[in-house]
Backbone atoms as SQL, in Angstrom:
CREATE TABLE atoms (id INTEGER PRIMARY KEY, chain TEXT, resi INTEGER, resn TEXT, atom TEXT, x REAL, y REAL, z REAL);
INSERT INTO atoms VALUES
  (1, 'A', 1, 'MET', 'N', 0.844, -1.174, 0.000),
  (2, 'A', 1, 'MET', 'CA', 0.000, 0.000, 0.000),
  (3, 'A', 1, 'MET', 'C', 0.893, 1.243, 0.000),
  (4, 'A', 2, 'SER', 'N', 0.587, 2.221, -0.873),
  (5, 'A', 2, 'SER', 'CA', 1.380, 3.459, -0.918),
  (6, 'A', 2, 'SER', 'C', 0.536, 4.628, -0.462),
  (7, 'A', 3, 'ASP', 'N', 1.163, 5.496, 0.282),
  (8, 'A', 3, 'ASP', 'CA', 0.491, 6.715, 0.727),
  (9, 'A', 3, 'ASP', 'C', 0.800, 7.823, -0.276),
  (10, 'A', 4, 'VAL', 'N', -0.197, 8.591, -0.620),
  (11, 'A', 4, 'VAL', 'CA', -0.030, 9.701, -1.555),
  (12, 'A', 4, 'VAL', 'C', -0.177, 10.997, -0.778),
  (13, 'A', 5, 'ILE', 'N', 0.802, 11.872, -0.936),
  (14, 'A', 5, 'ILE', 'CA', 0.757, 13.174, -0.279),
  (15, 'A', 5, 'ILE', 'C', 0.625, 14.226, -1.365),
  (16, 'A', 6, 'THR', 'N', -0.339, 15.074, -1.218),
  (17, 'A', 6, 'THR', 'CA', -0.501, 16.174, -2.174),
  (18, 'A', 6, 'THR', 'C', -0.234, 17.494, -1.466),
  (19, 'A', 7, 'ILE', 'N', 0.380, 18.397, -2.207),
  (20, 'A', 7, 'ILE', 'CA', 0.697, 19.721, -1.667),
  (21, 'A', 7, 'ILE', 'C', 0.187, 20.753, -2.655),
  (22, 'A', 8, 'ASP', 'N', -0.552, 21.728, -2.160),
  (23, 'A', 8, 'ASP', 'CA', -0.999, 22.832, -3.000),
  (24, 'A', 8, 'ASP', 'C', 0.125, 23.862, -3.102),
  (25, 'A', 9, 'LEU', 'N', 0.537, 24.149, -4.314),
  (26, 'A', 9, 'LEU', 'CA', 1.581, 25.133, -4.541),
  (27, 'A', 9, 'LEU', 'C', 0.963, 26.462, -4.948),
  (28, 'A', 10, 'PRO', 'N', 1.638, 27.572, -4.642),
  (29, 'A', 10, 'PRO', 'CA', 1.108, 28.872, -5.065),
  (30, 'A', 10, 'PRO', 'C', 1.128, 28.989, -6.587),
  (31, 'A', 11, 'ASP', 'N', 0.286, 29.885, -7.109),
  (32, 'A', 11, 'ASP', 'CA', 0.215, 30.077, -8.560),
  (33, 'A', 11, 'ASP', 'C', 1.484, 30.710, -9.122),
  (34, 'A', 12, 'THR', 'N', 2.131, 31.531, -8.317),
  (35, 'A', 12, 'THR', 'CA', 3.347, 32.182, -8.782),
  (36, 'A', 12, 'THR', 'C', 4.535, 31.663, -7.994),
  (37, 'A', 13, 'ILE', 'N', 5.662, 31.660, -8.630),
  (38, 'A', 13, 'ILE', 'CA', 6.895, 31.223, -7.996),
  (39, 'A', 13, 'ILE', 'C', 7.800, 32.436, -7.861),
  (40, 'A', 14, 'TRP', 'N', 8.385, 32.634, -6.698),
  (41, 'A', 14, 'TRP', 'CA', 9.251, 33.767, -6.452),
  (42, 'A', 14, 'TRP', 'C', 10.593, 33.541, -7.136),
  (43, 'A', 15, 'HIS', 'N', 11.040, 34.555, -7.843),
  (44, 'A', 15, 'HIS', 'CA', 12.350, 34.512, -8.479),
  (45, 'A', 15, 'HIS', 'C', 13.193, 35.638, -7.898),
  (46, 'A', 16, 'PRO', 'N', 14.413, 35.353, -7.507),
  (47, 'A', 16, 'PRO', 'CA', 15.253, 36.438, -7.013),
  (48, 'A', 16, 'PRO', 'C', 15.479, 37.474, -8.111),
  (49, 'A', 17, 'ARG', 'N', 15.628, 38.725, -7.727),
  (50, 'A', 17, 'ARG', 'CA', 15.838, 39.804, -8.685),
  (51, 'A', 17, 'ARG', 'C', 17.141, 39.567, -9.426),
  (52, 'A', 18, 'GLU', 'N', 17.041, 39.567, -10.728),
  (53, 'A', 18, 'GLU', 'CA', 18.247, 39.449, -11.523),
  (54, 'A', 18, 'GLU', 'C', 18.942, 40.811, -11.510),
  (55, 'A', 19, 'THR', 'N', 20.209, 40.800, -11.233),
  (56, 'A', 19, 'THR', 'CA', 20.931, 42.069, -11.150),
  (57, 'A', 19, 'THR', 'C', 21.369, 42.510, -12.536),
  (58, 'A', 20, 'ASN', 'N', 21.341, 43.791, -12.729),
  (59, 'A', 20, 'ASN', 'CA', 21.804, 44.411, -13.954),
  (60, 'A', 20, 'ASN', 'C', 22.751, 45.523, -13.531),
  (61, 'A', 21, 'PRO', 'N', 24.057, 45.266, -13.547),
  (62, 'A', 21, 'PRO', 'CA', 25.016, 46.250, -13.043),
  (63, 'A', 21, 'PRO', 'C', 24.899, 47.612, -13.730),
  (64, 'A', 22, 'LEU', 'N', 24.661, 47.634, -15.025),
  (65, 'A', 22, 'LEU', 'CA', 24.551, 48.917, -15.715),
  (66, 'A', 22, 'LEU', 'C', 23.324, 49.684, -15.234),
  (67, 'A', 23, 'ALA', 'N', 22.213, 49.008, -15.043),
  (68, 'A', 23, 'ALA', 'CA', 21.005, 49.671, -14.546),
  (69, 'A', 23, 'ALA', 'C', 21.236, 50.225, -13.142),
  (70, 'A', 24, 'ASP', 'N', 21.980, 49.491, -12.318),
  (71, 'A', 24, 'ASP', 'CA', 22.292, 49.974, -10.973),
  (72, 'A', 24, 'ASP', 'C', 23.109, 51.261, -11.043),
  (73, 'A', 25, 'GLU', 'N', 24.088, 51.320, -11.956),
  (74, 'A', 25, 'GLU', 'CA', 24.910, 52.519, -12.101),
  (75, 'A', 25, 'GLU', 'C', 24.095, 53.686, -12.660),
  (76, 'A', 26, 'GLU', 'N', 23.177, 53.400, -13.569),
  (77, 'A', 26, 'GLU', 'CA', 22.322, 54.461, -14.108),
  (78, 'A', 26, 'GLU', 'C', 21.443, 55.067, -13.019),
  (79, 'A', 27, 'ARG', 'N', 20.917, 54.226, -12.130),
  (80, 'A', 27, 'ARG', 'CA', 20.113, 54.734, -11.018),
  (81, 'A', 27, 'ARG', 'C', 20.968, 55.579, -10.073),
  (82, 'A', 28, 'ALA', 'N', 22.186, 55.134, -9.824),
  (83, 'A', 28, 'ALA', 'CA', 23.085, 55.899, -8.957),
  (84, 'A', 28, 'ALA', 'C', 23.404, 57.252, -9.596),
  (85, 'A', 29, 'PHE', 'N', 23.661, 57.255, -10.891),
  (86, 'A', 29, 'PHE', 'CA', 23.955, 58.517, -11.592),
  (87, 'A', 29, 'PHE', 'C', 22.771, 59.472, -11.498),
  (88, 'A', 30, 'ALA', 'N', 21.574, 58.970, -11.705),
  (89, 'A', 30, 'ALA', 'CA', 20.376, 59.816, -11.617),
  (90, 'A', 30, 'ALA', 'C', 20.215, 60.383, -10.207),
  (91, 'A', 31, 'ARG', 'N', 20.519, 59.573, -9.212),
  (92, 'A', 31, 'ARG', 'CA', 20.425, 60.027, -7.832),
  (93, 'A', 31, 'ARG', 'C', 21.473, 61.111, -7.536),
  (94, 'A', 32, 'LEU', 'N', 22.671, 60.969, -8.087),
  (95, 'A', 32, 'LEU', 'CA', 23.775, 61.898, -7.823),
  (96, 'A', 32, 'LEU', 'C', 23.763, 63.128, -8.722),
  (97, 'A', 33, 'LEU', 'N', 23.012, 63.098, -9.801),
  (98, 'A', 33, 'LEU', 'CA', 23.077, 64.140, -10.821),
  (99, 'A', 33, 'LEU', 'C', 22.901, 65.565, -10.299),
  (100, 'A', 34, 'PRO', 'N', 21.911, 65.859, -9.475),
  (101, 'A', 34, 'PRO', 'CA', 21.764, 67.252, -9.028),
  (102, 'A', 34, 'PRO', 'C', 23.027, 67.794, -8.337),
  (103, 'A', 35, 'GLU', 'N', 23.623, 66.995, -7.484),
  (104, 'A', 35, 'GLU', 'CA', 24.847, 67.434, -6.796),
  (105, 'A', 35, 'GLU', 'C', 26.020, 67.525, -7.772),
  (106, 'A', 36, 'LEU', 'N', 26.115, 66.576, -8.683),
  (107, 'A', 36, 'LEU', 'CA', 27.210, 66.596, -9.664),
  (108, 'A', 36, 'LEU', 'C', 27.149, 67.839, -10.536),
  (109, 'A', 37, 'LEU', 'N', 25.949, 68.273, -10.907),
  (110, 'A', 37, 'LEU', 'CA', 25.817, 69.476, -11.728),
  (111, 'A', 37, 'LEU', 'C', 26.318, 70.713, -10.978),
  (112, 'A', 38, 'ARG', 'N', 26.177, 70.722, -9.661),
  (113, 'A', 38, 'ARG', 'CA', 26.671, 71.856, -8.872),
  (114, 'A', 38, 'ARG', 'C', 28.179, 71.782, -8.654),
  (115, 'A', 39, 'THR', 'N', 28.677, 70.579, -8.349),
  (116, 'A', 39, 'THR', 'CA', 30.079, 70.442, -7.954),
  (117, 'A', 39, 'THR', 'C', 31.037, 70.210, -9.116),
  (118, 'A', 40, 'HIS', 'N', 30.538, 69.732, -10.236),
  (119, 'A', 40, 'HIS', 'CA', 31.401, 69.418, -11.376),
  (120, 'A', 40, 'HIS', 'C', 30.814, 69.976, -12.679),
  (121, 'A', 41, 'PRO', 'N', 30.577, 71.288, -12.741),
  (122, 'A', 41, 'PRO', 'CA', 29.977, 71.837, -13.966),
  (123, 'A', 41, 'PRO', 'C', 30.908, 71.661, -15.161),
  (124, 'A', 42, 'GLU', 'N', 30.314, 71.315, -16.291),
  (125, 'A', 42, 'GLU', 'CA', 31.035, 71.156, -17.556),
  (126, 'A', 42, 'GLU', 'C', 32.183, 70.153, -17.466),
  (127, 'A', 43, 'GLN', 'N', 32.034, 69.138, -16.624),
  (128, 'A', 43, 'GLN', 'CA', 33.051, 68.092, -16.493),
  (129, 'A', 43, 'GLN', 'C', 32.407, 66.731, -16.739),
  (130, 'A', 44, 'PHE', 'N', 33.246, 65.767, -17.056),
  (131, 'A', 44, 'PHE', 'CA', 32.795, 64.395, -17.173),
  (132, 'A', 44, 'PHE', 'C', 32.932, 63.737, -15.811),
  (133, 'A', 45, 'VAL', 'N', 32.013, 62.852, -15.486),
  (134, 'A', 45, 'VAL', 'CA', 32.109, 62.087, -14.246),
  (135, 'A', 45, 'VAL', 'C', 31.876, 60.621, -14.562),
  (136, 'A', 46, 'ALA', 'N', 32.409, 59.775, -13.718),
  (137, 'A', 46, 'ALA', 'CA', 32.177, 58.332, -13.832),
  (138, 'A', 46, 'ALA', 'C', 31.585, 57.847, -12.520),
  (139, 'A', 47, 'VAL', 'N', 30.596, 56.994, -12.619),
  (140, 'A', 47, 'VAL', 'CA', 29.975, 56.404, -11.431),
  (141, 'A', 47, 'VAL', 'C', 30.344, 54.930, -11.444),
  (142, 'A', 48, 'TYR', 'N', 30.915, 54.476, -10.333),
  (143, 'A', 48, 'TYR', 'CA', 31.322, 53.081, -10.223),
  (144, 'A', 48, 'TYR', 'C', 30.828, 52.527, -8.900),
  (145, 'A', 49, 'GLN', 'N', 30.124, 51.451, -8.946),
  (146, 'A', 49, 'GLN', 'CA', 29.572, 50.769, -7.775),
  (147, 'A', 49, 'GLN', 'C', 28.745, 51.724, -6.907),
  (148, 'A', 50, 'GLY', 'N', 27.871, 52.455, -7.560),
  (149, 'A', 50, 'GLY', 'CA', 26.929, 53.297, -6.848),
  (150, 'A', 50, 'GLY', 'C', 27.463, 54.640, -6.397),
  (151, 'A', 51, 'GLY', 'N', 28.662, 54.969, -6.780),
  (152, 'A', 51, 'GLY', 'CA', 29.225, 56.273, -6.458),
  (153, 'A', 51, 'GLY', 'C', 29.703, 56.330, -5.075);
């Protein structure tokens, strides 16, 4: 004799957020932009690992 166990699973499955390093840097640049425009006018800046 075999016992059968049933489990109700949710309709959606959680997936960890896939990281996009370039998107992270773009968000950091947007966050820093107002200050950068004041402190570094007419200069180039680079944002690395969130500034």
